[in-house]
N, C-alpha and C positions, 0 to 999 in steps of 0.2 A: 463647180468645175473640178475635174480630176486631171491628173497628169500621170504619165508612166512613172512607176516607183523609182526606176533607175535614173530619172532625169531630175529629181527633186534636189535643189540646192547643191549642185555639184561644185559651185565656185563661191562658197559662203565667205562673206566677210563678217566679222563680229559686228552685231547691230547695236546701235545706241538705243537706250530705252526711251529716248525722246520721241521716237517715231510713233510709238503706240502706248505711251505711258498712261494715257487717259483710260485705257482698257483694263488696267490692272486695279484690283480692289483696294489695295493698301500700299502706300508708297514706302512703307517701312519693311516690306517683304524683301527677301534676298534676290528677287528677280529685278529689283530696281538698283540704281546706283552704278558706280564705275568699278570695274575689276582692276585691281592694282597691277596685274601682270598682263593686261591686254596687249601691250606693245610686243610681248614675246609670242603671241598667238601663232603668227605665221613665220616668225624669225627662224632662220636656219644657221645663223652665225654661231650659236652655241652647240650645234650638232656636229659631232666629229665623225667624218667618214671613216670606214674601216682602214682605208689606205693611209690615212693620217694617224690613226690610232696605233699603228704598228710602231711608230717612232716614240710613243709616249711611255711614261713610267707605268709599269704593269702592276703595281701594288696599290690596293685600296683597302679601306677599313670595312666597307660594306659593298656588296655587289647585288644589284636588283635585276632579275631577269624578267623583262617585259615592262612596258610603260602604258598598260591599260589603266582603267580607273583606279584599281587597287595598287598596282605597281607605282604609278605616278604619285598617288597620295602618300604611299609609304616612303618613297624616296624623298619627297618634300619634307616629311616629318622627321626622318632620320637626319637630313641635312640641317634643319633648324634646331633640332635637339642636340646635335653634335657638331657645332660650327667648326671645330678643328679636325674633324674626320673627313676623309675623302670617300665620296659615294659614287659608284659607277652604275649607270643605268644602260642596259643593252636592249635595244628595240629594233626589230627588223625594218620597220617602216614608220617614220615620224610624220608622215602625211596624215591628214584627217581620216580616221577610220569610218567605215560605212557599215553599220549593223542594223538589224531590225528588232533587237531587244536591248535591254539596258537603257531605256529611255524614260524611265520613271523612278524618281527617288522618293521613297517613303519618308514620313516625318522622322522616323528613327535614324535614317541615313543622313537627313539634314542636320540632326543633332550631332551625329558623328563628325560631319564636316566642320561644324563649329568647334568641336573639341580639337580638331586637327589644325585649326587656324585658317580654314579655307571657307569661311562662311560667305564670302563674296563670290564664290566660284560660279554661281548661277547667273551672275550679271553679264550683260553684253552678249548673250547668246539667244535672245528671244525666248527664254524659258517661260513657262506658264505655271502659276500656282495651282495646286491640286487640293481640293477640300475633302475628298472622300470618294465614295463609290456610289454610282447609280446602277441598280441591278434590275433587269427586266426578266420576268419569268411568267409564262402563260398569260400574257396580256395584263400583267400586274407590274407595278413599278415600286421600287423601294430605294430610299437614299440612306446610306450608311456613312455618316460624317466621321471625320477623324476626331480623336479625343481633344479635350481642352487642357491647356496647360496654365501656368500662372499668369501668362499674358494674353490669354484668350485661346481661340481655336488653333491647334497645331495644323500645319499644312505640309504637303509634299510639293514636289516640283517635277514637271515633265519637260522634255527638251529633246533636241537632236543628240543622239549618243556621241557622235563624233565631235560636236562642238564642246560638250562637257569634257571629253578626254583631252582635247586641245587646250582648254583652259587649265586643266590639271597639269598637263605637260609644260605649259607656260610657267606655272609656279616652280616646277623643277628647273627649267632652263634659267630662271632668274637667280638661282642659288649659286654662289661662286664656288662652293665646294662640291658641286655635282658635275660629273662628266657624263654627257649624253652621247652615246655611241650608236651609230646606225650600222648594225651588223647582226649576226646570228650566233647564239650560244649553241655550240654543237655537242658539248659534253660537260658533265660535271667532273671535277678532278678531286681526288682524295684517296682514302684508304678503303679497300674492299675486302670482303670475306664471303666466299661462296657466291661470287658475282653480285653481292649486295653491298651497297655503301655502308660503312660504319662511321665514316667521317668525310666531310666535304671541305676542301681547303682552297678551292678556286674553280674557275671555269675556263673552257677553251672557246675562244671567240673566232668566228670566221666572217667572211663577207656577207652582205645582205642576202645574196642568193648563192646557195651552195651548188656546185656542179655535180652532175650525176656520177662522175667518175671519182668524186671525193678527193681530187688533187689540188683543191684550193689551199692557199697558204693560210694556216690558222695560228693563233698565238695564245699562249697560256697566261691567265690573269690570276694573281694571288689575292685571296680575300683574307685579310688579317683577322677579322672578327666573325662576320656572318655572311652567308649567301642566301638571298631570298628568292624563291621560285614563285613567280607571279605571272606565268605565261598562259593563264586563262584556261578556258574550258577544254581546249584541245592540247593541253600541256603534254609535251614530249617527255617530261621528266616525272610525271605522276607515277608511272609504273615502278620507279625506284622506291616509292613510299607505299603505294597501294596497288596491289595486283588483282584486286577484285574486278570481275567483269562489270562493264558499264551498262546500266539499265536504261534503255531507250523507251520512254513512256508514250510520247506522242510527237507531233510536229506542229510548229506554228508557221503559218503562211502569212506573209506581210504585204499590205497594200498601203497607199497614201491617198488621203482625200485632201483637196484644197477647197477652202470655203471662206466666207466673210467672217471677220472677228465678231465677238459679242461684247456689247458694252456692259460695264459692271453693274449699272443700276437695274438692268433687266433681270439679273439672276441673283444678285447678292445685296446685302444690306448690313450696315453697321460698320464701326471703325475697325473691327477685326475680321471683316469679310465673312461673317457668319452666313451660311447658306439659308436663304429664306424662299428661294424659288421652288415652286411645285411644278414638276416637269409637265409640259404640254407637248407630248410627243408628236401630235399632228401639226404643230407649227411648221411652216414651210419656208419662212423668210430667213435669209441669212444663214447662220451656222446650223447645219443639219443635225448636230449632235443632240441627243435627248437632254443631256445636262453638261454643258461646257464646263471646263475647269474642274472636272471630276473624271475618275476612271469609270467608263461605261462598260458594264458587263452584261452581255446578252446571253441568256442560258438556253435558248430554244433551238440552237443550231445543231449541226452534227456533233460539235464540241462547243465549248464556250467561245464566244467572240468578244474580244476586247477592243475598245476604242479609247484613245487618250491623245490629247493634243501635244504636238512637238513644238508648236508655236501658236500664236493667235490665229494663224491662217492655214495651218496644216495639222492633220490628224492621222495618227498611225492606226491601222486596222490589223489586228492579229487574229486570225481564224485558226482554231485548234482542230487538228484531225487526230483523234485518238488512235493508239496502237503504234507498234514499231515500224509499220510499213506505210509508205507514202504512195498514194495513187500516181500513176504515170502522167506527166504533162505532155509527152509526145503524142499520145493518142487522145488527148482532151479529157481524160478521166479526172485529172486533178481540178481543172477549171469547172467541170460539171459538179464535182463534189463541193467545191467552194460556192458555186452559184446556189446549190441547194441549201447549204449551211447558212449563207448570208441571207437568203430569202426567208428562211424559217426564223432566223434570229431577229431580223428587222422586217416583218411583214409589211407589204405595201399599204394595207388599210390602216395600220397603226403608225408607221413611220414613213410617210410618202417621200419626204425629201431625203432622208437617210437611205432608204431603199434605192432610190434612183442614183444617188451618189455612189453607193456600193457597186451597183451594177455597171456604172460607167467606169469606175476604177478597175474593175475586173476585166472589162472589155478592152480598156485602153492600155493595160499593162503589157509590156513586151514579153516579160517573163515573170513568173511567180517566184519570189524569193522565199525560201523555206529554211527553217532551222530545227534540228532535233532537240527535243526537251528531255533532259537526262536527270537521273538522280544518282549522285555519288556521295556517300557519307564520308565524313572526315575520319582520318586514321591517326592514331598516336604516332608521334615522330620521335624516334630515338637516335636519329642520325646526327652525329655531332657536327656543328658548324653550318647547318642548313635549316631553313624554315620554309615550309610550303604554306602559302596563304592565298586567299581569294578562291577563284574557281579551280585553281590548280590543286587545291586541297579538298574542296567541298562544293558540290553542285546540287541545286534543287530545281524543281519545275518553275519556269518563269511566270506561271499564271498569276502569282500574288505580287510579283515585282519586288521581292525582298532580297535578291542576290547581292546587290551593292550595299544594302544596309548591313547584312551579315559581314561582308568583306571589310567595309570601312570600320565597323566596330572591332573587328579582329585587329586592324591596324592600330586603333586607339588603345586597346587593351595591351597589345604587345609592346608598343613604344612606351607606354606608361611604365611597364615592368622593366624595360631595358634601361630606362633613365636611372633606376636605383640599383642596377646590377652591372657588373663588368662583362661586356659582351665578348671580351677576349678570353674569359675564364670559362672553360667548357663545363665545369661543374655548376657554376652559377647559371649558365645558359640552359642547362638541362632543367634546373629548378624553375627558370623563367618559363620554359615551354610547358612544363607540367602545370604551373599555375595558370598559364594562358589557356590551355585546353579546358581547365576546370571553369574558368571565368567566362569563356566564350560560349560554353555549351548551352546554357539556358536560352539565350536569344537565338542561337543557331538552331537548336532543336525545335523551338516553337515555329520559326519561319520555315524551316525545311519540312517538318512534319505537316504543317498546315498546307503548304503548297501541294504536296503529294496527295494528301487526304481530300482537299477541296477539288483537285482535278478529278479524282476518282468519282466524287459525288456529282460534279458539274458535267462531266462527260456522260455519266449515267448510262452505262451499257447494258444494265439489267433492270428488271422491275424493282428489285430491292434497292439498288443505288438510286433509281428514280424517286422512290419513296423517301430516301434519305435527303435527296436534293430538295424535294418539296418541304420536308420538315425543316431543313436548314433555312429556307426562305421564310417560312412561317416563324421560326425562332427569331431571326433577325428583325422581323416586322413587329415584334413585341415591344421594342423600344427599351429604354432604361439600360441596365447592365446587360440585358440580353443582346443589345445592339452594340453598346460602347466597348465592352470588354473584348468581344470578337474583333471590333475595329482596332483595338489596341494590339491584338495579335498580328493582324494584317499589316499594320503600320510599323511594326518593330518597336513599339513603345511599351509593350507589356510582356516582358520575357519570363513568363511563369508557366513552365510545363504542366504543373499540377492543375492550374486553372484552365489550361487548354484541354486537358483530358476531361475535366468536369464539364465544360461546355460541349465538347464533342459528344459525350455520352448523354448529356441532356437533350441534344438534338436527336440522338438515337432513340431515347425513350419517348420523345415527342412523336417520332415516326411510328413507334409501337402503338401509341394512343390513336394516331390517325388511322392506322390500319385496322385495329380491333374495332374501333367505333365506326368504321366504314366511311370516314370523312375525307379520305384521301382521293384526290383526282388522279394522281400518277399510278396508283395501284388500288383498284377498287374491285368489289364483287367477291363472291364466295360465301360459303356458310360461315357461321361464327367459329366453328372448330378450325376451319381452314384459315380464317383470318388471324386467329390466335397463333396457329402454327407458323404462318408466313410472317407475322409480326416479330416473333422471337427468332425466326431465321434471319430476318433483317437485322436484328440486334447482333447476331453472330457475324453477319457480313460487315457491320460497322466495326466490330472488333478486329476482323481480319484486315480492314483497311488501315487502321491507325496503329495497332500494337506492333506489327512487324517492322514498321518504319521507325517507331520509337526505339525498338530493340536494336535496330541497326545503328541508330544515332548514338546509342549508349555504349556501343562496343568500343574498346580501346583501339 
């Protein structure tokens, strides 16, 4: 059964794990247990309306703009690391957000949550453990599990985005030295030179909704130490740091499937939940997903189609439409494009239950929710008194689900550095920011470059890119380090740029071999001379996919 995407879980209450705990593979995983801040989930007692904030003290040690996943985690960590400091968090709307991305946390992000003291944040929100990726390509299936750690297989978590954000905000609201204000930051305040900030000393805060005539009463807030810009992918203050044009790569269109849950013994075995299930895509009973508790990636659509569970009974579908322009929904072109893409990605003869569920979801949805997929490389920050972090600093394609992993590790590294430096000393803060940029770069580069490069291959708009996509699938199917090290890149567990480059060009040379030997299905035919020529042209295309992105990531 499917429901319109806009009607799913509009009135969520935090769910106790007792209701479906038998469905989870391991009771020690973070989706079990009780979250210590659950009582603050819906509470508005701690939220200060703008009209009440006007009468309060306007001096704070730290100011955080935005209470999304990164802003809320940062505010919590600042408050717990600095119990005598006052932390201000300004957020336009403290109600549960509703987004169609940011719903899967890679194992690297789970490790960052543990470092921040938020290891229980996935409890009480019906989150689902994720073991790896199921990939379907040309009627072949492949499972890419996550790497193993000291205590067994590492895992990710998938969930409703809004529920995770509310759990993170609950942790903020529970801290006595955090002031949560519902309002809008309209301006940064500080020193400017040639219309560019050289130092930020505070912010101007207005009501939740600013009038068009700009006559709202606003108040100035002083930040004694640092102001953190965490207002997300649509940041209104990014231009103060980075004036480069934003590159729109594609669009993700979102649907929701409802289905029956899957019991653990059907798909998993062993105390660590090691995957032993071999997918039977023609199964029609119960859960229609090819491989529940995994990210399902179908590569035969117009663009890649992703499926991952938000709970045991709900699955998010994200269908990628490559290119900067989105087909019109008003004339039916968007729905027709999606119907074609979903039918190709999950053909009826291979995935009868999934195909039927996808078609019903598309037909039943009142509107198609879409989000642009962008790439914005990080920029060095020389502005005194301010730090840009999260998507306000750095955005990558959401295909690999690594955005929150990068942002949370940015919080871990930054707060670790701030603990040993005086945040009120501008010279020390500049050293902190320089060290932070250096230490964050390997993981950020790997996740960002991989997201853009894999999208180019998986969208495969040319024969050469189609050949590289085929080579990538064959490479991952080899097993051993051919599978597990790329899995480490995807999961944010292996932040090695040099190893990423090695594996990427290993895929490229495998594509050369497939083409020259005429063993490729994606790009076949031609004389030996033409195959050699086209093979090395494909190698050139591979270089143009990855090297410019790496170069942009390395720029100061």
